[in-house]
Residue, then its C-alpha position, 0 to 999 in steps of 0.5 A: m535460497s529463493v523465497n516468495t515475496d509479493s513481487s514474485k507473485r505478479s501476473n504473467i500477462r504480456a503487454l505491449v505498452v505505449a505510455d508516459e513515464f509514470t504509467v510505464n513505471a506503475f504497470s511495470k510491476e504488474w505484468i511483463q511489458t515491452l515498450p515498442t518504438p515507431s521503428n521496431y513495433k513490426s518486428i516485435l509484433d512479429a517475434q512475440d506474442f502479447d495478451l494486450v496492447f496498452i496505449e495511454s493518452a501519452w504526449a510523448g510515450n516511451n521516453g519520447e519515441w511516440k511524441y506527436q504520434l498519438v495526439g496533435k494535428s496530424a495524429p494519430r500518425p501512420e505508425i500507431k495506426d499500423l501498430i493497432s491494425i497489426a495487433k487486431a489482425k493477430g487477435i490481440p485486444v487493443m485498449l486506450w487509457n485516457k487519463e487526460d479526460p475530460p479536458h483532452f477528450e476531443d484531442f484523443l478521440p481520434l485515437a479512441e476510434l481505433v481501439d477495441y476498448v477505452f478506459t477513462t479517468e472521467g466516469s461522466l464521459i462514458p455515455e459520450y464515448k459510447q455515443r461517439l464511438g458506437h459501442d459499449n466497450i467503455f470503462l472507468l479506470p482511475f489512478a492508483a498507487q504502485s505498492e513497490i514504489h509507493n509504500p511507507a518503508n522509510p529509507r535508512g536515515c529518513k525522518r519525517n521532520r518537514n512540515i508541508a510541501f506542494g509540488g506543481m505549477y502555478f498557471r496564471d492564465k489557465y485552470p482558474e478553479r485550480r488557481e483559486q484553490m491554491e490561493y487559500l491552501l498555499p497561504a494557509a500552509a505557509q503559516f506552518d513552514l511550506d516548501i514549493f517545488s515548481r518545474q517551470n518557475s523561471d517562466p513568468k506564465y508559471q511563476f508563483p506570485q509573491p510572497l509565495n514565490s519566496r517559498v519555491v525551493g527548486s524542482l524535483k523529478y518524479p523519483a525525488m518527489v516520491g522520496a519527498y513524500h517520506l520527509y513531509k508531514s503533509i502534502i497539498n493537492v489541488n484539483s484541475v478537474a474540480d467537479s469530477d466524481t471520478m477524476c483526482a490526481r495521482r498524488i493523492f494515492e501515491a502520497t498516502a501510500c508513502g505515509t504523508a497526509v494529503v490536504s485537498p479541496p473537497s471533491g466527489a472523487i476524493d469522497r468516492y475513493f477515500p470515504n469517511g474523512l480518510i483524506t483531509v479536505a478544506s474549503d477555505m483558508d480557515e479550514a485549511t489553517t486548522a487542518f495544517k495546524l492539526l496535521t503538523r502539530s499532532d503526530e499521533y493524530r496524523e499517523r493514525l489517520v494516514h494508517k487508516a487511509q493506507r489500509h483502504l488504499w492497499e485493499n482498493h486502490l493499487y495498480s494490481h486492482r486496476l489490472n484486475k479491472i482490465s483483465e476482467v474486461l478483456d477476459l485475461d487469465y489473471r485475478y489479483v487476490n485481495h485477501p489470500y487465505v490465512s492460517i493463524f498458528i499458535t502453540t501454548n503450554r498454558p491452559s489458562s491462556i486458551p480464553i485469551m488466545v481464542q478471543n484474539v483470533v475471534r477478534q480478527e476482522y479478516h476476510k477468510f482464515e483458519l486457526v491451527l493450534l498446538t497444545h504443549g503437554f495438555e489436552i484442551q477442553e473443547d468447550l473453550l473453543s466454542p467462540l471459534r465455532s460461533a464465529g464460523i472460524p475453522y480450526r484444528v487442534v493437535s497436542a505434543p508431549t512436553s518433551q517436544t521442543l518449541g521449534a518442533n512445535l512450530n514446524q509441526l504447525v506450519q506443516l498443518c497450515e493450509g493458508e497461503i499466508l501464515v500469521r503467528m500469534d503468541d498465546d498471551d499477548w493482545y492482538g487488535p481487530n485489524y492486526t492480521r489485515d494490516q500484517v498481510n497488507a505489509l507483506k504485500y507492499s514491503d516485498a519482504a520475506i518476513v514481516g513483523k513488528a519491532a516497534t511495539y506497545m508493551y504492557f508492564e503489569a507490575l507497573n500498570q504502565t504501557v510503553l512503546t518500545m523501539p519506536n524508531l524501527e517502525h516502517r523499516y527494513t531491519d534485522l529483528v522483529r518479534g517472533a510473536t508477530f511473524c507473517a510470511y508466505k507458507d513457502t517461506f516458513d517451509a524454506y526456513p524451518f525453526p531450529e528444534l531448540g528450546s530458545g533462539e528459534d525466531s532469531s535463527v530464522l531471521q538470521r538465515v533469511r537475511e543471510d540469503g539476501a531476503k528482507v525482514y520488514s518491521s511494520d506499524r506499531f498499532n493493533f498489538i500489545v506485548n503483555r509483560w505479566a508480574d508473574k515471570t514464571g510463564h515468560t520464555w523471554r528471560v530479560s528483566d522488566s527494567d531492561l525492556y522498559a528502557t527500550g521505549a518510552l512511557k505512552y500511557y498508564g494501564n492496559g488501554q487496548d483502545q489506545v492502540i486500535v486503529 
């Protein structure tokens, strides 16, 4: 059975693309792309219809097929000029994304003169482009992360047990500001175990000076570097364009999405894209030493900081957002929905849980959602729902007789939900303000059919202690997640109804999903607490406190909800 995941909801935009490897991979998940060569572009344009031609400031382009064609002494060459001319004659808009601004503004300007639209990573050059090209079709388009490639899902067996990495070249004769940044960042990092990956260390012009050269452990191609982002606690960034308010390296977005903490010299671009200290910046060796010490020694601090940066990234800096900008400018029929409408659904047989449940829902800091509630064996007192009305949250309440099974209750709720994404909540657990927001983000980046939490905080009232259960199952594809944390597209719940039983409903759904080849993803541990009350008569989960306690480790005394809010 086929189920909807976020990757199945990509655009139908048809793009003819000339770009380098990184950009080809990043946008390939966003649209239907064709990569022409100088020998076949005519036949492709003759046989297929396209919504746009996307040309990047590429040095080689499409696996080297366009090398020297776009930039150089004799560029733009006849083939790329002809491709652009044919596309324009067919009414296909042609755009250039110059990711090499500002240092290569002049190099790619002859190509920019041929296209309809220019997008740049350097916002300060927009007035110059407008003056030189004589039109206003100039727009900012920064780098981003591709959530299907860059995300925190840990490969099986992968552990973040290495400290600091730097991937890049040392330029002895170029980029003096970049070199100055490296001269305080790298020695500071070397105090805490630094690995350097360099592509050109055998060439004297690019060789790291001693003692840093002894830290070079080899080179990594791009896919392996993305893998390394899951192994290291911190990644070093340096800015080739140090004074830009809009231009910063891809690695800041990509490494953050993968879950590693970035340390960088300060820049206006970092403040713009990751405000309020979401990225750690250091201006000198003392600040860098302090930053690396904190990030490598305190996992809790680092993971919370990265989680907040990731949340900001998922909602602002994906290539889906960049395609939104392109579509808006070129008037293409596509809009990425950042916050799909959500239905929170809850079934309860405990009138005493209504206030807890209502506060959990009111607490959610999500853009737009509804509550669908089923009372099992009782009618609700309407005044208990007044906080929902005060918060402007739409809700619907239905009741079912006690003879109806839990599975039937859940299926009835699913049918009543109007949201594109459904979030299930229990009636007496605790859900933090960003719970729904984070689960929806995880559903988008994980490409899973169902997202939930396996690594969870659990409060034991009888002991007045809170443990973290199954900590090794955070950010992993897994077999089981807690039913009280299910999040999926409505289509998935429709395709996999809960069995109409009195127990085992959740595990049955997960089993059938996995048997059909779809994925189940366990997201982060934050913003949720399982409440294990001293009075066990209200629990449907028939397992002893000691058995549950043994699945985790003590984190703190009391039911400190502020300890899990991120």
